[in-house]
C-alpha positions in Angstrom: -53.2 -61.9 13.2 -50.2 -63.5 11.7 -50.8 -67.2 11.8 -47.6 -69.0 12.8 -48.8 -72.6 13.2 -52.0 -74.5 12.6 -52.4 -78.1 13.6 -54.5 -78.9 10.6 -51.7 -78.1 8.1 -48.8 -80.3 7.0 -46.0 -78.7 9.0 -43.8 -81.7 9.7 -40.7 -79.5 9.5 -42.1 -76.8 11.9 -40.4 -77.1 15.3 -43.7 -77.3 17.2 -45.4 -79.9 15.0 -44.4 -82.9 17.3 -46.0 -81.1 20.3 -49.2 -80.1 18.6 -49.7 -83.5 16.9 -50.3 -85.1 20.3 -53.2 -82.6 21.0 -56.7 -84.0 20.9 -58.2 -80.8 19.5 -56.9 -78.6 16.7 -55.3 -75.3 17.7 -53.3 -72.5 16.1 -50.6 -70.2 17.3 -50.8 -66.6 16.0 -48.8 -63.4 16.5 -51.0 -60.4 17.3 -50.9 -57.4 14.9 -52.0 -53.8 15.4 -55.5 -54.8 14.3 -55.9 -57.4 17.0 -57.0 -55.2 20.0 -59.9 -57.4 20.9 -57.7 -60.5 21.0 -55.2 -58.7 23.2 -58.1 -57.9 25.6 -59.1 -61.6 25.6 -55.4 -62.5 26.3 -55.4 -60.2 29.2 -58.6 -61.7 30.6 -57.1 -65.2 30.3 -53.8 -64.0 32.0 -55.9 -62.5 34.8 -57.7 -65.8 35.4 -54.6 -68.0 35.0 -52.6 -65.8 37.4 -55.5 -65.3 39.8 -55.0 -61.6 39.3 -57.9 -60.2 37.3 -57.5 -56.8 38.8 -54.0 -56.2 37.4 -55.0 -57.6 33.9 -58.5 -56.2 33.5 -59.2 -53.2 35.7 -57.3 -50.5 33.7 -56.8 -52.0 30.2 -55.3 -49.6 27.7 -57.4 -47.9 25.0 -57.4 -48.9 21.4 -54.8 -46.4 20.3 -52.3 -47.7 22.9 -53.0 -51.3 22.0 -52.6 -50.6 18.3 -49.3 -48.8 18.8 -48.0 -51.4 21.2 -48.8 -54.3 18.9 -47.1 -52.4 16.0 -43.8 -52.4 17.7 -41.4 -55.0 16.2 -39.8 -55.7 19.6 -43.1 -56.5 21.2 -44.2 -60.1 20.6 -47.6 -61.2 21.6 -48.6 -64.8 20.7 -52.0 -66.5 21.3 -53.0 -70.1 21.2 -56.5 -70.3 19.7 -58.9 -73.2 20.1 -62.2 -72.8 18.2 -61.5 -69.1 18.0 -61.0 -68.7 21.7 -57.8 -67.6 23.4 -56.7 -70.6 25.5 -53.0 -69.6 25.9 -50.7 -66.8 25.3 -47.2 -65.4 25.6 -45.9 -61.9 25.7 -42.2 -61.3 25.1 -39.9 -58.3 24.5 -36.8 -58.2 22.3 -33.9 -56.4 23.9 -30.9 -55.1 22.1 -27.7 -55.6 24.1 -24.9 -53.1 24.7 -22.0 -55.5 25.5 -22.2 -57.3 22.2 -24.1 -56.8 18.9 -26.9 -59.2 19.7 -30.4 -59.5 20.9 -32.1 -61.4 23.7 -35.8 -62.1 24.0 -37.5 -62.0 27.4 -40.7 -63.9 28.1 -42.7 -61.5 30.3 -46.0 -63.5 30.6 -46.9 -67.0 29.6 -50.1 -68.9 30.6 -52.5 -71.5 29.5 -56.2 -71.6 30.5 -56.6 -74.2 33.3 -58.9 -76.5 31.2 -56.3 -76.7 28.4 -53.1 -77.3 30.5 -50.9 -80.4 30.1 -51.6 -80.5 26.3 -48.4 -78.9 25.0 -49.8 -75.4 24.4 -47.1 -73.7 26.5 -44.4 -75.7 24.7 -45.9 -74.8 21.3 -46.0 -71.1 22.3 -42.3 -71.2 23.4 -41.3 -73.1 20.2 -43.1 -70.5 18.1 -41.2 -67.7 20.0 -37.9 -69.6 19.4 -38.6 -69.6 15.7 -39.3 -65.9 15.7 -36.1 -65.3 17.8 -34.1 -67.3 15.3 -35.5 -65.3 12.4 -34.7 -62.0 14.2 -31.1 -63.1 15.0 -31.6 -63.3 18.7 -29.0 -65.0 20.8 -31.2 -66.4 23.5 -34.8 -66.5 24.9 -35.1 -66.3 28.7 -37.8 -66.4 31.3 -38.1 -66.2 35.0 -40.2 -68.4 37.3 -41.3 -68.0 40.9 -40.3 -70.4 43.6 -43.1 -72.9 44.1 -44.4 -72.6 40.5 -43.4 -76.2 39.9 -45.2 -76.7 36.6 -43.5 -73.7 35.1 -40.1 -74.6 36.5 -40.5 -78.2 35.0 -41.4 -76.8 31.6 -38.5 -74.3 31.5 -36.0 -76.9 32.8 -37.1 -79.2 29.9 -36.4 -76.5 27.4 -33.4 -74.7 28.7 -30.6 -74.2 31.2 -31.6 -73.1 34.7 -29.9 -70.1 36.3 -30.7 -69.2 39.9 -30.9 -65.4 40.2 -32.6 -62.8 42.4 -35.2 -60.5 41.1 -35.7 -57.0 42.5 -38.5 -54.5 41.9 -37.1 -51.0 42.2 -39.8 -48.4 42.6 -39.9 -45.3 40.4 -39.7 -42.0 42.1 -42.7 -39.8 41.4 -41.8 -36.4 42.8 
């Protein structure tokens, strides 16, 4: 893992320090590397529980070779929030190169915090860590979607960015 932030360090200039300082328990944010397959599986289990969808996140997890290759791709960003060594939050994002201009965007695909750890600034710290990575990579924007009725997520995202109301469509892939 590549440690990005640790509450116990003097990081007054780090963008997430104000959020983490209010947390009652120390935590750290780390980016997963190809050697972090077990952590990715822990992250998937936490996502499955947080999204009430353990089947999608746990029934057919990829093998070690797939995970190692995936986490080795520069455009794949997997961040975990660790509390006493346990994954209590996470974010998966993808960097997208654009065609209309020479710029990049970063899309947050999954973001969740374990229920017992919510309302403590972990999601904000994860997004702020991603924003720092995005800035270092020269990205133009970080964007995310939220489902109607997911009021906590919508409130978080409205606090951090500009809302755009769009429609999302899943287009099935033909498998002839």
